[in-house]
N, C-alpha and C positions, 0 to 999 in steps of 0.2 A: 562445500558444492556452491554455494550465495557468491558468497568471496570472490572464486573463479569467472562466475558469466558476472559480475556487476566490473568487474576491475576490465572485461574483455567488450562490456558496453560502452567502460570510460564512465560510471556511475561508480565507483570507489568509496569506499565507505557505508554501505548500505549496509544496515542488518536486517536480520531477521522482522526485529520488533520493526521495521521503516515497512517491511508488508505488510504486517498485520497495521498498522493508521490508516495506510495510504487503501486497505481492504474497507475499513471502517467508514471510513472519508468516501472514498469512492459509492458504497451503500446508504448512507446520510444523503449525498448529492442525488438518485434518485430516488430520493423519496422513502425512503427506509426510516422507521418510524423508531427514536431512540431506543424503546423497548426489544424491542426487534436487534438494534444492534447489541447491546446492554447481553442480551442473551448470548449472541454471537459470541462476543470477545470476555462473557463468562463474569463479568462482573459483579459485585456484587448490591451496587449503588449507581442508582443511573444519572445522581451526582460523577461520579467517578466516569460517566462515560458524556456526559458533558463534557466535564474537563479534558478529558481525550481529547475528543474531535475541536477542541478550539483552538490550537492552531491553528493558523492557514497555509497551506500548502498546493503548489499549481498541479493543480491535475490534469489541465488543458496540456502540459507538454511532457506526461507523463507516455502517451501512447509514443510522440513526436522520440524521445530518446530509447524507446525497443522498436521503431524503426530503422532507426539508424546502426541498430544490434552487427557485428562481422556473420557474416556467412555462416552461418551451421550454428552457432549462437543458440539456442531457447529450440531448435528442431530437432524435432521426437522422429526415433527411427522406429 
């Protein structure tokens, strides 16, 4: 299902792990503490969470990509 929506929105190659990482990064950007994010992700070590969040990602562009989705994609019935 994710692959279908990703292709329809022009973001091919997205995987569930990408959504997980984006969620964690958005939580951090909103002021979430490392321990909270560690618990959310189920990491045994806060160091794993720090490494997980270490990659740069353009979170500003993510909402713009969602706005460009074809009509009907992401619509709830």
